[in-house]
TORSE-714134 format. One record per residue (C-alpha): residue in one letter; x, y, z. Coordinates in steps of 0.1 Angstrom, whole numbers, padded with zeros to 4 digits, always signed. Layout:
<tipas>
AXYZ...
</tipas>
This chain:
<tipas>
X+0198+0049-0084X+0197+0083-0067X+0182+0115-0079X+0216+0132-0078X+0234+0142-0110X+0272+0149-0107X+0289+0176-0127X+0323+0166-0142X+0354+0187-0134X+0363+0210-0105X+0337+0229-0084X+0325+0262-0098X+0334+0295-0083X+0308+0318-0069X+0286+0329-0098X+0269+0360-0083X+0235+0366-0069X+0207+0340-0069X+0183+0344-0098X+0153+0365-0087X+0146+0380-0053X+0124+0353-0039X+0152+0333-0024X+0167+0363-0008X+0134+0373+0007X+0129+0337+0020X+0162+0339+0038X+0161+0374+0054X+0132+0397+0044X+0102+0386+0065X+0066+0393+0058X+0046+0419+0077X+0015+0402+0091X-0019+0416+0082X-0044+0426+0109X-0065+0396+0100X-0036+0372+0105X-0028+0388+0139X-0064+0385+0151X-0070+0351+0136X-0083+0326+0163X-0096+0297+0142X-0097+0282+0108X-0132+0280+0092X-0142+0244+0084X-0115+0230+0107X-0127+0235+0143X-0101+0230+0170X-0072+0228+0146X-0039+0235+0164X-0022+0257+0138X-0022+0268+0101X+0006+0275+0077X+0000+0310+0064X+0029+0309+0038X+0053+0282+0026X+0080+0288+0000X+0108+0266-0014X+0132+0279-0040X+0158+0256-0056X+0187+0272-0074X+0209+0245-0090X+0238+0268-0100X+0241+0279-0064X+0236+0244-0051X+0211+0257-0026X+0174+0254-0016X+0159+0283+0003X+0130+0275+0026X+0105+0299+0042X+0076+0292+0066X+0050+0313+0085X+0028+0294+0109X-0001+0307+0130X-0007+0291+0164X-0044+0287+0172X-0044+0264+0203X-0023+0254+0233X-0014+0222+0215X-0001+0243+0185X+0027+0257+0207X+0046+0225+0199X+0054+0239+0165X+0078+0263+0182X+0102+0233+0182X+0115+0232+0147X+0132+0200+0135X+0150+0201+0101X+0160+0166+0090X+0186+0160+0063X+0208+0131+0051X+0244+0135+0040X+0254+0110+0013X+0289+0099+0008X+0309+0069-0004X+0343+0083+0007X+0350+0101-0026X+0351+0139-0028X+0330+0136-0060X+0304+0115-0043X+0301+0134-0010X+0271+0157-0013X+0283+0176+0018X+0247+0185+0026X+0242+0210+0053X+0214+0232+0068X+0223+0267+0077X+0213+0304+0074X+0185+0299+0100X+0167+0332+0107X+0135+0331+0129X+0112+0352+0149X+0080+0351+0169X+0052+0377+0164X+0026+0380+0191X-0011+0388+0184X-0005+0424+0194X+0023+0427+0168X+0052+0424+0193X+0083+0408+0176X+0106+0385+0195X+0136+0375+0174X+0153+0341+0177X+0188+0348+0190X+0198+0313+0201X+0220+0288+0183X+0205+0258+0165X+0221+0225+0175X+0229+0195+0153X+0218+0160+0162X+0232+0129+0145X+0205+0102+0145X+0224+0075+0127X+0252+0066+0105X+0254+0040+0077X+0280+0030+0052X+0271+0057+0027X+0250+0081+0047X+0246+0101+0079X+0211+0110+0091X+0210+0143+0109X+0188+0171+0122X+0191+0208+0129X+0169+0217+0158X+0159+0251+0172X+0131+0265+0193X+0114+0299+0186X+0111+0321+0217X+0081+0331+0237X+0055+0313+0217X+0019+0314+0228X-0016+0310+0214X-0021+0336+0188X+0016+0338+0178X+0029+0337+0143X+0061+0317+0139X+0083+0328+0110X+0116+0313+0099X+0138+0307+0069X+0168+0285+0063X+0189+0271+0035X+0198+0235+0025X+0231+0234+0007X+0250+0206-0012X+0284+0202-0027X+0295+0222-0057X+0300+0188-0074X+0263+0179-0071X+0230+0188-0085X+0198+0174-0069X+0164+0174-0085X+0138+0187-0060X+0110+0168-0044X+0081+0192-0035X+0061+0177-0007X+0031+0200-0004X+0006+0184+0018X+0012+0176+0055X-0004+0177+0089X-0014+0214+0087X-0037+0234+0065X-0016+0256+0041X-0032+0289+0030X-0005+0297+0004X+0024+0277-0010X+0050+0286-0037X+0076+0263-0052X+0102+0271-0078X+0132+0253-0094X+0159+0269-0115X+0176+0238-0131X+0212+0242-0142X+0221+0245-0179X+0256+0231-0173X+0268+0198-0186X+0261+0172-0159X+0265+0134-0157X+0248+0107-0137X+0264+0080-0116X+0270+0059-0147X+0289+0087-0164X+0261+0094-0189X+0252+0130-0198X+0219+0143-0184X+0197+0154-0213X+0162+0157-0199X+0141+0165-0168X+0110+0145-0159X+0085+0149-0131X+0054+0132-0117X+0028+0155-0103X+0003+0143-0077X-0019+0174-0074X-0056+0183-0071X-0076+0195-0101X-0065+0230-0112X-0030+0229-0098X-0003+0228-0125X+0034+0230-0127X+0043+0257-0151X+0076+0259-0171X+0089+0294-0179X+0116+0304-0203X+0141+0331-0192X+0153+0355-0219X+0191+0356-0220X+0217+0381-0230X+0247+0361-0218X+0257+0324-0221X+0255+0318-0183X+0227+0311-0159X+0195+0292-0161X+0173+0295-0192X+0141+0281-0176X+0124+0276-0143X+0095+0254-0130X+0069+0271-0109X+0039+0259-0087X+0015+0281-0067X-0012+0265-0045X-0037+0279-0022X-0059+0264+0005X-0042+0230+0007X-0061+0208+0032X-0042+0187+0057X-0036+0150+0052X-0068+0131+0061X-0065+0108+0090X-0089+0079+0089X-0088+0043+0102X-0075+0017+0078X-0060+0040+0053X-0037+0031+0023X+0000+0041+0028X-0007+0078+0027X+0028+0086+0013X+0016+0075-0021X-0014+0099-0021X-0004+0132-0006X+0000+0162-0029X+0036+0164-0043X+0057+0170-0074X+0087+0147-0079X+0114+0158-0103X+0142+0137-0119X+0173+0142-0139X+0177+0116-0166X+0200+0106-0194X+0172+0085-0209X+0145+0097-0232X+0116+0077-0215X+0109+0063-0180X+0109+0028-0195X+0145+0033-0207X+0155+0047-0173X+0141+0016-0155X+0157-0007-0180X+0192+0008-0174X+0188+0010-0136X+0174-0025-0135X+0203-0038-0155X+0228-0023-0131X+0209-0035-0101X+0207-0071-0114X+0244-0072-0122X+0252-0061-0087X+0229-0086-0071X+0241-0115-0093X+0277-0107-0085X+0270-0110-0048X+0250-0142-0051X+0274-0159-0075X+0276-0195-0064X+0314-0201-0061X+0329-0235-0054X+0326-0232-0017X+0290-0223-0018X+0283-0252-0042X+0299-0276-0017X+0279-0263+0012X+0247-0265-0009X+0254-0301-0019X+0259-0310+0018X+0227-0292+0029X+0205-0308+0001X+0219-0343+0005X+0192-0369+0002X+0167-0346-0016X+0156-0357-0050X+0132-0330-0062X+0136-0292-0066X+0110-0287-0039X+0128-0310-0014X+0161-0293-0021X+0147-0258-0018X+0130-0266+0015X+0163-0276+0030X+0180-0245+0016X+0152-0223+0030X+0154-0239+0064X+0192-0235+0065X+0190-0198+0056X+0162-0192+0081X+0184-0206+0109X+0210-0179+0104X+0210-0147+0124X+0190-0120+0106X+0205-0086+0116X+0172-0069+0107X+0159-0082+0140X+0191-0081+0160X+0218-0056+0150X+0242-0051+0122X+0278-0054+0135X+0302-0027+0127X+0333-0035+0106X+0356-0029+0135X+0338-0057+0155X+0342-0082+0126X+0379-0072+0123X+0385-0077+0160X+0369-0112+0158X+0391-0120+0128X+0362-0119+0104X+0366-0102+0071X+0343-0079+0051X+0313-0096+0035X+0321-0098-0002X+0295-0124-0014X+0268-0149-0004X+0294-0175+0007X+0307-0150+0033X+0272-0147+0047X+0269-0185+0051X+0303-0186+0068X+0295-0158+0092X+0261-0174+0099X+0244-0140+0098X+0233-0113+0073X+0209-0085+0065X+0176-0091+0049X+0191-0085+0014X+0222-0107+0021X+0201-0136+0033X+0179-0135+0003X+0210-0133-0019X+0224-0164-0001X+0191-0183-0007X+0192-0174-0044X+0229-0183-0047X+0223-0217-0031X+0192-0223-0053X+0214-0216-0083X+0241-0238-0069X+0215-0266-0067X+0207-0262-0104X+0176-0242-0102X+0167-0209-0120X+0164-0182-0093X+0158-0145-0097X+0159-0114-0076X+0129-0091-0073X+0130-0057-0055X+0097-0046-0040X+0082-0018-0019X+0068-0023+0016X+0032-0016+0010X+0026-0008+0047X+0047+0023+0039X+0044+0032+0003X+0033+0022-0032X+0055+0020-0063X+0050+0048-0089X+0067+0039-0122X+0067+0075-0133X+0088+0085-0104X+0124+0076-0114X+0138+0068-0080X+0150+0033-0070X+0145+0043-0034X+0108+0035-0038X+0118-0001-0032X+0124-0013+0003X+0132-0050+0002X+0144-0079-0019X+0125-0112-0024X+0133-0144-0044X+0116-0161-0073X+0126-0197-0080X+0115-0221-0107X+0105-0251-0086X+0098-0282-0106X+0087-0261-0136X+0067-0235-0118X+0079-0201-0105X+0073-0196-0068X+0080-0166-0045X+0100-0167-0013X+0109-0142+0015X+0139-0158+0032X+0150-0124+0045X+0118-0119+0064X+0124-0139+0096X+0099-0167+0102X+0080-0162+0069X+0068-0197+0059X+0082-0215+0029X+0065-0205-0003X+0049-0173+0010X+0058-0136+0012X+0054-0112+0041X+0021-0095+0036X+0040-0062+0031X+0055-0077-0001X+0023-0093-0015X+0002-0078-0043X+0028-0051-0052X+0045-0041-0084X+0082-0043-0083X+0112-0049-0106X+0123-0084-0112X+0151-0102-0130X+0144-0123-0161X+0167-0146-0181X+0178-0117-0202X+0172-0084-0183X+0147-0070-0158X+0111-0061-0161X+0082-0050-0139X+0062-0077-0122X+0035-0081-0096X+0038-0104-0065X+0011-0129-0056X-0011-0127-0025X-0024-0154-0001X-0061-0164+0004X-0079-0158+0037X-0073-0193+0049X-0035-0186+0052X-0039-0157+0076X-0059-0173+0105X-0067-0164+0141X-0086-0189+0162X-0098-0180+0197X-0112-0208+0219X-0124-0205+0255X-0135-0233+0277X-0149-0219+0310X-0165-0234+0341X-0188-0213+0364X-0194-0222+0400X-0224-0215+0422X-0209-0181+0432X-0205-0170+0396X-0167-0174+0397X-0150-0185+0365X-0121-0208+0359X-0109-0223+0327X-0086-0220+0297X-0083-0198+0266X-0063-0209+0235X-0052-0185+0208X-0039-0200+0176X-0021-0178+0150X-0012-0188+0114X+0003-0168+0086X+0008-0131+0090X-0006-0129+0126X+0019-0156+0136X+0048-0138+0120X+0039-0106+0139X+0041-0123+0173X+0073-0142+0164X+0089-0109+0155X+0079-0095+0188X+0097-0124+0204X+0129-0116+0184X+0132-0081+0197X+0124-0089+0234X+0128-0116+0260X+0103-0142+0273X+0090-0119+0300X+0082-0091+0275X+0065-0115+0252X+0044-0130+0279X+0034-0095+0290X+0025-0084+0254X+0004-0115+0249X-0014-0111+0282X-0021-0074+0275X-0034-0084+0240X-0059-0108+0255X-0069-0085+0284X-0078-0059+0258X-0105-0083+0244X-0121-0100+0274X-0142-0084+0302X-0121-0066+0328X-0136-0089+0355X-0115-0117+0342X-0078-0123+0349X-0057-0141+0324X-0022-0155+0326X+0000-0171+0299X+0004-0208+0306X+0022-0221+0276X+0035-0210+0242X+0040-0236+0215X+0058-0235+0181X+0073-0201+0187X+0102-0208+0163X+0086-0234+0141X+0074-0210+0114X+0057-0238+0094X+0033-0245+0122X+0006-0224+0139X+0017-0204+0169X-0003-0216+0199X-0007-0197+0232X-0026-0210+0262X-0039-0189+0291X-0053-0197+0325X-0085-0178+0332X-0101-0168+0366X-0125-0141+0377X-0162-0133+0373X-0183-0132+0342X-0217-0116+0336X-0238-0088+0351X-0267-0093+0375X-0301-0079+0365X-0325-0088+0393X-0323-0126+0396X-0310-0129+0360X-0273-0130+0349X-0264-0114+0316X-0235-0130+0299X-0216-0120+0267X-0223-0143+0238X-0188-0138+0224X-0162-0134+0251X-0136-0120+0227X-0157-0092+0213X-0174-0079+0244X-0152-0048+0247X-0150-0040+0209X-0158-0005+0197X-0171+0004+0162X-0145-0001+0135X-0160+0027+0113X-0178+0052+0135X-0178+0080+0109X-0206+0081+0084X-0185+0096+0057X-0151+0087+0041X-0126+0105+0020X-0100+0079+0013X-0103+0042+0004X-0105+0016+0032X-0073-0005+0031X-0069-0038+0049X-0035-0053+0051X-0043-0089+0040X-0072-0114+0035X-0079-0132+0068X-0101-0156+0086X-0112-0154+0123X-0129-0181+0142X-0141-0180+0178X-0155-0208+0200X-0168-0202+0235X-0181-0229+0259X-0194-0219+0293X-0203-0249+0316X-0229-0238+0342X-0235-0251+0377X-0269-0266+0386X-0280-0232+0400X-0282-0216+0366X-0299-0225+0333X-0300-0206+0300X-0332-0186+0295X-0324-0168+0262X-0298-0169+0234X-0293-0147+0204X-0308-0158+0171X-0284-0172+0144X-0270-0144+0124X-0253-0142+0090X-0242-0111+0071X-0220-0105+0041X-0205-0076+0021X-0209-0081-0016X-0196-0116-0014X-0161-0103-0004X-0166-0105+0034X-0189-0127+0055X-0198-0132+0091X-0218-0159+0110X-0226-0164+0146X-0245-0193+0162X-0252-0198+0199X-0266-0231+0211X-0277-0243+0245X-0281-0275+0265X-0287-0285+0301X-0250-0279+0309X-0245-0245+0295X-0241-0227+0261X-0217-0227+0232X-0209-0198+0208X-0193-0202+0174X-0184-0171+0154X-0167-0170+0120X-0156-0141+0098X-0136-0141+0066X-0123-0111+0047X-0112-0112+0011X-0114-0076-0001X-0083-0054+0007X-0093-0021-0009X-0128-0006-0007X-0135+0026-0026X-0151+0056-0008X-0183+0051-0029X-0187+0016-0013X-0180+0029+0022X-0216+0032+0033X-0223-0005+0024X-0191-0016+0041X-0199+0004+0072X-0234-0010+0073X-0220-0045+0072X-0196-0038+0100X-0224-0022+0121X-0245-0053+0117X-0221-0079+0128X-0205-0056+0155X-0240-0052+0170X-0245-0089+0169X-0212-0093+0187X-0226-0074+0217X-0257-0097+0219X-0261-0114+0253X-0270-0148+0267X-0295-0145+0296X-0293-0170+0325X-0319-0176+0351X-0320-0196+0383X-0327-0232+0377X-0360-0247+0390X-0341-0266+0416X-0324-0235+0428X-0357-0216+0428X-0374-0243+0448X-0346-0245+0473X-0348-0208+0478X-0386-0211+0484X-0382-0237+0513X-0388-0219+0546X-0360-0222+0572X-0370-0241+0604X-0368-0223+0637
</tipas>
């Protein structure tokens, strides 16, 4: 499931110089800057950009088990000086065996700063190593160093090497596009010609790659003439110029799936389909082994489902039992020494998870599947990406594209999807991050690709209701209720898991304060159904303060209290990337303002209704009576992905209803108040 291919036998001895001179240059022989580079103060077409990459090179030599990196960065603004702090992340993989420890390191760091006048300041410090985290089979680390005397106009130049164990070969991933404009980039890979095997002991016989590149950019394979039987016989090469930085726009798709890159893979299979078939088979066996319903799990399941007569009734009881267990995704995963000290053994299977009353996201989903099988139902694993982070690319042969495991259960003759490892996700639904994505699922015989379902807009609801009273002095008292269902409710329940009651109250109060006028003060009064994930989450607030702005003897009131401070969602008139909304949703607002006898309504906004190609719609209606006014606002959204060609229409729709949201209700003094003001005061 990894991109590593292990070579059988003992590690090789040093085989001589690296093929070609590029890697050596990248490590030691720096480039003399041109006069144009030294005097450069800006980047045409990108005003105010902080820095630009002048050169970037990455040379991978398999037989030397090394990747040489080289960078030159021009600093253009004060903000660009932050690039003097260089962070080189890497992950060391190991399962305790010498043959499975990649021994990854970062070394050979050489760096210097060149000022605009050509003065050279070499880096003479010592990089330091930071360990960010440790897992069962990995250690996440960083090598960090700071280039000296960096100022606006400087050129930062550095090279380093990433090395792995002589037992390992690692197909490169070329990540080309990042936060900075790149004037020139060069990538090269010299793959080994030695006999290597994958983790299943199969001989590697081919190389595949998936290119995500702009038109005109091509990976070129070159043959190397040979007079001996050693060394590489081919290399892959890519040269790119003028690579733009990653676009940053609101509501973007997970950009990790769209940036320019080339992803290589070693494979023992002839086709990607064969690779996924074999990997899926191994994965399914491992998951089934863990979830196997032994006698103990069957007894517990029978006890939990007692009294239920249908599959749905049984599964609801199983789901509730799993959801009650501690989910270490939201607390913490205990170390093995802690379990040992408490007399608790290593988790071997799903039954252990139930006995310990806690587990990871994957372990809890495995327990749910194991118990469903113990109850006589057909249940399957499915591994999926988190679409808030990335999308799945079948041509990229890397199992690490997947983030989480969900469950598929045949309930009374129909397959339904469940997310028991996602705390507080309602029964029969998936976390939005797992909806509408392609993943790999089990079947009765093997595994195959499948797509998860989504929810309609009525599932993801937010309702905002305000009932306010105004006194003669214009002061407001009243109540605001916020009701969250579906994904919005899960979000707030997760916030409660990682904090305490005080932090949750503060977060909810800040959330509402960000909507209503600053002249109002809000305070959380009550929270209902915080842990009842099958019910809407209800939050009530007490409201005090002032509302409205005086204009002569008139009072201008917001027609929708909750949108009075909103800014334009899409301020830019052009768009490069698709617009990406996380899920279909429904919003409903209701505002009632009860007025004192001093004030009456003079004018209200006209009824408004707008829609976007039948995929989104908005309606606002303001009504008045002798006692005040009422606003009702509804908006639903079905479309999740809007192409750039449709952006103008989408932006026009948003501009329409967001302008309507800022419409006002005008109050004037009542006739009685006007008459009272006109009565002369007796001497």
